C-alpha positions as CSV (number, residue, x, y, z in Angstrom):
1,M,-2.5,-1.9,-10.4
2,A,-5.3,-3.2,-8.4
3,D,-7.0,-4.8,-11.3
4,R,-4.7,-8.0,-11.1
5,M,-4.9,-9.4,-7.8
6,P,-1.6,-11.2,-6.4
7,Q,-1.6,-14.7,-5.5
8,Q,-3.5,-16.2,-2.7
9,G,-1.7,-16.3,0.5
10,S,-0.1,-12.8,0.1
11,L,-1.1,-9.9,2.2
12,A,-2.2,-8.0,-0.6
13,F,-4.8,-10.7,-1.7
14,S,-7.0,-9.5,1.1
15,V,-6.3,-5.9,0.9
16,R,-7.7,-3.7,-2.0
17,E,-6.3,-0.6,-3.3
18,E,-9.6,1.2,-1.9
19,D,-8.8,-0.4,1.6
20,L,-5.2,1.2,1.4
21,E,-6.7,4.6,0.3
22,E,-9.1,4.3,3.4
23,L,-6.2,3.6,5.6
24,E,-4.2,6.6,4.3
25,K,-7.1,8.9,4.8
26,F,-7.2,7.4,8.5
27,A,-3.6,8.4,8.8
28,T,-4.2,12.0,7.5
29,E,-7.1,12.3,10.2
30,L,-4.9,11.2,12.9
31,R,-2.0,13.6,11.8
32,N,-4.6,16.3,12.0
33,R,-5.9,15.3,15.5
34,V,-2.3,15.2,16.6
35,H,-1.7,18.7,15.4
36,T,-5.1,19.9,17.0
37,H,-4.2,18.6,20.3
38,R,-0.6,19.9,20.2
39,E,-2.0,23.3,19.5
40,N,-4.7,23.0,22.6
41,G,-2.1,21.6,24.9
42,G,-3.7,18.1,25.2
43,L,-0.7,16.2,25.6
44,F,-2.5,13.0,26.7
45,M,-4.5,12.6,23.4
46,M,-1.7,13.8,21.4
47,Q,0.3,10.9,22.6
48,K,-2.4,8.3,22.3
49,Y,-3.0,9.6,18.5
50,T,0.7,9.7,17.9
51,Q,0.8,6.0,18.9
52,I,-2.0,5.0,16.8
53,L,-0.6,6.8,13.9
54,A,2.6,5.2,14.3
55,D,1.0,1.7,13.7
56,V,-1.3,2.9,11.0
57,S,1.7,4.5,9.2
58,S,3.6,1.3,9.5
59,E,0.8,-0.8,8.0
60,V,0.2,1.8,5.1
61,R,4.0,1.7,4.1
62,K,3.8,-2.2,4.2
63,I,0.7,-2.6,2.2
64,R,2.1,0.2,-0.4
65,A,5.3,-1.7,-0.6
66,R,3.6,-4.9,-1.1
67,F,1.5,-3.5,-4.0
68,D,4.7,-1.8,-5.7
69,R,6.3,-5.2,-5.4
70,E,3.5,-7.0,-6.8
71,T,3.0,-4.4,-9.6
72,I,6.6,-4.7,-10.7
73,A,6.5,-8.5,-10.6
74,D,3.6,-8.4,-12.9
75,M,5.4,-6.2,-15.1
76,R,8.3,-8.5,-15.3
77,R,6.0,-11.4,-15.9
78,T,4.4,-9.6,-18.8
79,H,7.7,-8.5,-20.4
80,K,8.9,-12.0,-20.2
81,E,5.8,-13.3,-22.0
82,L,6.1,-10.7,-24.6
83,K,9.7,-11.5,-25.0
84,L,9.0,-15.3,-25.4
85,N,6.1,-14.5,-27.8
86,A,8.3,-12.4,-29.9
87,R,11.1,-15.0,-30.2
88,G,8.5,-17.4,-31.2
89,E,7.2,-15.1,-34.0
90,V,10.7,-14.6,-35.2
91,E,11.4,-18.3,-35.4
92,E,8.3,-19.3,-37.4
């Protein structure tokens, strides 16, 4: 999926699959911190980590959706090329 990079100008062009994985790990760490502060009664830090988690989770969803869209678009382009090649072979 990350082998073929999307066209220049798109969000995913500057974001690698590894970056997304790191961001997902960060979101998991934030969730753990929220749970820890909830258990310890740390309301202020729980609130702050929840705010940060909301932003990070939003970015993860956007980037994952972009990667998914670009992967599907690449599959469609490949299918179209194969279909055209198959038609060309039949006509010859």
